[in-house]
C-alpha positions in Angstrom: -3.4 50.8 90.9 -6.9 51.1 89.4 -9.5 48.5 90.5 -13.0 47.8 89.1 -15.1 46.2 91.8 -18.1 44.5 90.1 -19.7 41.9 92.4 -23.2 40.5 92.6 -25.1 40.3 95.8 -24.4 37.9 98.7 -27.9 36.5 98.7 -29.6 36.8 102.1 -26.9 38.9 103.7 -25.6 41.8 101.5 -26.8 43.7 98.4 -24.3 44.0 95.6 -23.5 47.7 96.4 -22.8 46.8 100.0 -20.4 44.0 98.8 -18.6 46.5 96.5 -18.3 49.1 99.3 -16.8 46.5 101.7 -14.3 45.3 99.1 -13.3 48.9 98.3 -12.5 49.6 102.0 -10.2 46.6 102.1 -8.4 47.7 98.9 -7.8 51.1 100.3 -6.6 49.5 103.6 -4.0 47.7 101.5 -3.2 50.6 99.2 -4.3 54.1 100.3 -3.5 55.4 96.8 -5.8 52.9 95.0 -8.3 54.2 92.5 -11.5 52.1 93.0 -14.4 52.2 90.6 -17.6 50.6 92.1 -19.9 48.9 89.6 -22.2 46.3 91.4 -23.8 44.0 88.9 -26.7 41.6 88.5 -27.6 38.8 86.2 -31.4 39.0 85.9 -32.3 37.5 89.2 -33.9 39.2 92.2 -32.5 42.7 92.7 -31.7 43.4 89.1 -34.3 46.2 88.7 -33.1 48.2 91.7 -29.5 47.8 90.8 -30.1 49.0 87.2 -32.3 51.8 88.5 -29.6 53.0 90.8 -26.9 52.8 88.1 -29.1 54.6 85.5 -30.5 57.2 88.0 -34.0 56.1 87.0 -37.2 57.5 88.4 -39.1 55.5 91.0 -42.9 54.9 90.7 -45.4 53.1 92.9 -48.5 51.2 91.9 -51.2 49.4 93.8 -51.0 45.7 93.1 -51.4 42.2 94.6 -49.0 39.8 96.2 -48.9 36.1 95.2 -51.8 35.3 97.5 -53.9 38.1 96.2 -53.4 40.5 99.1 -53.2 44.2 98.4 -49.7 45.7 98.2 -47.9 48.8 97.0 -45.2 47.9 94.5 -42.3 49.8 92.8 -41.1 50.0 89.3 -38.6 52.4 87.6 -38.4 54.4 84.4 -35.7 56.1 82.4 -36.9 58.0 79.3 -39.2 55.5 77.5 -38.0 52.4 79.4 -39.6 50.7 82.4 -37.7 48.4 84.7 -39.0 46.0 87.4 -38.5 42.6 88.9 -41.2 39.9 88.8 -40.3 39.4 92.5 -41.5 42.9 93.3 -45.2 41.8 93.4 -44.9 38.0 93.0 -41.8 37.4 95.1 -41.1 34.7 97.6 -40.2 37.4 100.1 -43.8 38.6 100.0 -45.0 35.4 101.7 -44.0 34.1 105.1 -42.7 30.6 105.0 -45.7 29.3 106.9 -48.1 30.9 104.4 -46.4 29.7 101.2 -48.9 27.8 99.0 -47.6 27.6 95.4 -50.8 26.0 94.1 -52.8 29.0 95.3 -50.2 31.6 94.3 -50.4 33.7 91.2 -48.3 36.2 89.1 -51.4 38.3 88.6 -49.8 41.2 90.6 -46.9 41.3 88.1 -49.4 41.6 85.3 -51.1 44.5 87.1 -47.7 46.3 87.1 -47.2 45.6 83.4 -50.7 46.8 82.5 -50.0 50.0 84.4 -46.7 50.5 82.6 -48.3 50.0 79.2 -51.1 52.4 80.1 -48.5 55.0 81.1 -47.1 55.0 77.6 -43.7 53.5 78.2 -42.4 51.7 75.2 -40.0 49.1 76.5 -40.2 47.0 79.6 -37.3 45.2 81.3 -38.5 42.5 83.6 -35.9 40.8 85.9 -36.8 37.1 86.3 -36.1 35.5 89.6 -37.2 35.1 93.2 -40.9 34.4 92.5 -43.2 32.5 94.8 -45.2 31.3 91.8 -45.2 28.3 89.5 -48.1 29.4 87.3 -46.2 29.7 83.9 -47.2 33.4 83.8 -51.0 32.6 83.5 -51.8 34.9 86.4 -49.9 37.8 84.7 -51.8 37.0 81.4 -55.2 37.2 83.2 -54.3 40.7 84.4 -53.6 41.7 80.8 -57.0 40.4 79.5 -56.4 36.8 78.6 -59.3 34.6 79.6 -59.4 30.9 80.5 -62.5 28.8 80.2 -63.7 25.3 81.3 -65.8 22.7 79.5 -69.0 24.6 80.3 -67.5 27.9 79.0 -67.2 29.3 82.5 -64.2 31.5 83.4 -61.5 29.7 85.4 -59.2 31.6 87.7 -55.6 30.8 86.5 -54.3 29.4 89.8 -52.2 26.2 89.5 -54.8 24.4 91.6 -57.4 25.0 88.8 -55.2 24.3 85.8 -56.8 20.9 85.1 -60.1 22.7 84.6 -58.9 25.0 81.7 -60.1 23.8 78.3 -59.9 27.0 76.2 -57.8 30.2 76.1 -58.9 33.5 74.6 -56.5 36.3 73.9 -57.5 39.9 74.5 -58.6 42.1 71.7 -55.6 44.4 72.2 -52.3 42.7 73.1 -49.3 44.2 74.8 -48.0 47.1 72.7 -44.7 47.5 74.5 -41.4 45.8 73.7 -40.6 43.4 76.5 -37.1 42.1 77.4 -36.7 39.7 80.3 -33.2 39.3 81.6 -32.8 35.8 83.2 -30.1 34.2 85.3 -31.1 30.6 84.4 -31.7 28.7 81.2 -34.3 26.4 82.7 -37.0 25.2 80.3 -40.6 24.9 81.3 -41.4 21.2 81.4 -39.9 17.9 82.5 -37.3 16.8 85.2 -35.1 19.8 84.4 -38.0 22.2 84.0 -39.5 24.9 86.2 -41.9 22.9 88.3 -39.4 20.2 89.2 -36.6 22.7 89.7 -38.4 25.4 91.7 -41.6 23.7 92.9 -40.1 22.0 96.0 -38.5 25.2 97.3 -41.9 26.9 97.0 -43.6 24.2 99.1 -44.8 21.6 96.6 -44.6 17.9 97.5 -43.3 15.3 95.0 -46.8 14.3 94.0 -47.9 17.9 93.6 -44.9 18.7 91.4 -45.6 15.7 89.2 -49.3 16.6 88.8 -48.6 20.2 88.1 -46.0 19.5 85.5 -48.5 17.3 83.7 -51.1 20.0 83.9 -48.8 22.7 82.6 -47.7 20.4 79.7 -51.4 20.0 78.8 -51.9 23.8 78.9 -49.0 24.3 76.5 -50.8 22.2 74.0 -53.9 24.3 74.5 -51.8 27.4 74.1 -50.4 26.0 70.9 -53.9 25.2 69.6 -55.5 28.5 70.6 -52.7 31.0 70.3 -50.4 29.3 67.8 -47.2 29.3 69.9 -45.2 26.8 72.0 -42.2 28.1 73.9 -42.1 25.3 76.5 -38.6 24.1 75.3 -37.1 27.6 75.0 -34.2 28.1 77.4 -35.3 30.5 80.1 -39.0 29.7 79.7 -38.8 28.1 83.2 -37.3 31.1 84.9 -39.2 32.5 87.8 -41.5 29.5 88.1 -42.3 29.6 84.3 -42.9 33.4 84.2 -40.3 33.3 81.3 -42.8 31.2 79.3 -45.4 33.8 80.1 -43.2 36.6 78.8 -42.6 34.7 75.5 -46.2 33.6 75.1 -48.5 36.4 76.4 -46.2 39.4 76.0 -44.4 38.3 72.8 -41.3 39.3 74.6 -37.7 38.1 74.5 -35.6 36.3 77.2 -32.0 37.4 77.2 -29.0 36.4 79.4 -29.4 38.7 82.3 -25.7 39.6 82.7 -25.5 40.7 79.1 -28.4 43.1 79.5 -27.0 44.6 82.7 -23.5 44.9 81.3 -24.6 46.8 78.3 -26.9 49.1 80.3 -24.2 50.1 82.8 -21.3 50.3 80.3 -19.2 47.5 81.9 -16.9 47.0 79.0 -15.9 50.7 78.8 -15.3 51.0 82.5 -13.3 47.7 82.6 -11.1 48.8 79.7 -9.7 51.7 81.8 -8.8 49.6 84.9 -5.9 47.4 85.9 -7.5 44.7 88.1 -11.1 43.5 88.2 -12.7 42.1 91.3 -16.0 40.3 91.3 -17.9 37.8 93.5 -21.2 36.5 95.0 -22.4 34.6 98.0 -21.6 31.2 96.5 -19.1 30.4 93.8 -19.5 26.9 92.3 -20.3 25.1 89.1 -23.5 27.0 88.7 -21.5 30.2 88.5 -20.2 29.1 85.1 -23.8 28.8 83.8 -24.2 32.5 83.1 -24.1 34.0 86.6 -22.8 37.5 87.0 -19.3 36.8 88.2 -18.7 34.5 85.3 -19.8 37.2 82.9 -17.4 39.7 84.5 -14.6 37.2 84.3 -15.3 36.4 80.7 -15.2 40.0 79.7 -12.1 40.6 81.8 -10.4 37.7 79.9 -11.4 39.3 76.6 -9.8 42.6 77.7 -6.8 40.8 79.1 -7.4 42.1 82.7 -6.6 40.1 85.8 -9.8 39.1 87.6 -10.1 38.1 91.3 -13.2 36.7 92.9 -14.4 36.7 96.5 -17.2 34.4 97.5 -18.9 33.7 100.7 -18.5 30.0 100.0 -16.4 28.5 97.2 -16.9 25.0 95.8 -15.6 23.3 92.7 -12.4 25.3 92.8 -10.8 23.2 90.0 -13.6 24.2 87.6 -13.5 27.9 88.6 -9.7 28.2 88.5 -9.7 28.4 84.7 -11.8 31.5 84.8 -10.6 33.5 87.8 -6.9 34.4 88.4 -7.4 34.2 92.2 -10.2 33.0 94.4 -10.8 34.0 98.1 -13.6 32.7 100.4 -15.1 34.2 103.5 -15.5 30.7 104.9 -12.2 29.2 105.8 -10.5 26.9 108.2 -10.8 29.6 110.8 -14.3 30.9 109.8 -17.5 28.9 109.7 -20.4 29.6 107.5 -22.5 30.8 110.4 -19.7 33.2 111.5 -19.3 34.5 107.9 -23.0 35.2 107.6 -23.0 37.1 110.8 -20.1 39.3 109.9 -19.7 39.4 106.1 -18.7 43.1 105.8 -15.6 42.9 107.9 -14.6 39.6 106.4 -15.0 40.9 102.8 -12.9 43.9 103.8 -10.2 41.6 105.2 -10.2 39.3 102.1 -9.9 42.3 99.8 -7.0 43.7 101.9 -5.2 40.3 101.8 -5.6 40.1 98.0 -4.4 43.7 97.6 -1.3 43.3 99.8 -0.4 39.9 98.4 -1.2 40.1 94.7 -1.2 43.7 93.4 2.4 44.6 94.4 4.9 44.5 91.5 
């Protein structure tokens, strides 16, 4: 029996490759003759760049940059031929800031702009930017400042593009030379920039903003989009994905003239998922939580959709599974680490062995003729 194991990460516990390796062990426990092809996947969220870099055997580079609070860091990006790959979370990620230090109104995506500027100056022609996991809600203005965009107040004084100062901005000036690389931003959400379903309301609270701060910032960003439309001639605030990574998607569209694409589609094409799936018998995917959001473009849903097109059985293993009735139409079998005998706390302490056990059970119970 030939298996393609194509899971996403179990966020906070295991990287996608670790998940795939644990599942492979369980399959071989159940069937020592099993042929197992490991193809961990991502959907544009945090970890996409490293996963793509590993699959493509890309070169690793380091660059001096700044974290969301303006502290000096060393950040990584990857290159393959004329392409560059990095995640916005590499410099501007929530993981860079301790919970006690998180201050979204004083956090900036400037460091991500520093990386982009370095990539452009290095002569690379296409940049893939994974959107997800950011500590910022600055609509990409910090990134824009690193690339030469300038923001002025009523008295024609420069304003630092921190969310706490957005109300002061009255005029925006583009740099003489704009980004000359093609930019593609894989995203795992279709969040827009503004309003109750937008970036600030969706992501602001998890980054430490109070209800009143979220409301005020959303109004300030709405005003800024009108200034952008007046001074730069564009308005992408309602574009799906513009709200990804705290509005960094809007920054990609506005200041880099880039594209936002479904993250899974970008990854699937890059790693040749269709070709490898075509030569397998059974597909196994999964992620830390499988629920209704999985069906909104997440990696396992993309894997399952492609498997259905190719008429391949698809199994899914999740740390936690909710909304089983919704998921059942897309996955042939569902297995959860959390069960009547295993609590969430126990599953998070011991995910590797539980993944191995669940894969073994699926193999023994479902793959036999």
